[in-house]
C-alpha positions, 0 to 999 in steps of 0.5 A, a space after each residue: 476499949 482505948 489503946 493509948 500508945 505508950 513511949 517508954 523512953 532510956 533511962 539515962 545511962 551513969 556509968 560508975 566509975 570502975 565498972 566495966 561498960 557494953 561496947 555500944 556504951 561505949 561507943 555512946 560515952 566516947 563519941 564514937 562509932 562501935 569500929 573505932 571503939 575495938 580500934 581501940 580495942 586493940 591498940 592498947 588505949 581500951 582495957 577489955 574484960 569477957 564475962 563469964 556467958 563470953 560478952 565483952 565488955 570494957 573497964 571504965 577507968 580506960 574508957 574516962 583516960 581516953 575521954 580526958 587525952 583527947 
């Protein structure tokens, strides 16, 4: 049986306005580290919500606002 390695590429993330993204996704969108995202949350420049499971998600509106202010 011939077995070939399969490679999977991650689909490019396309956020929808008005939605939320993970901390990691926000960091990628802003081209900063996760730590910087947490700093921006703490200083009020990024807004978040908590999911029922307790995860913290960043609101895309606040990501877009921060991206526009660079």
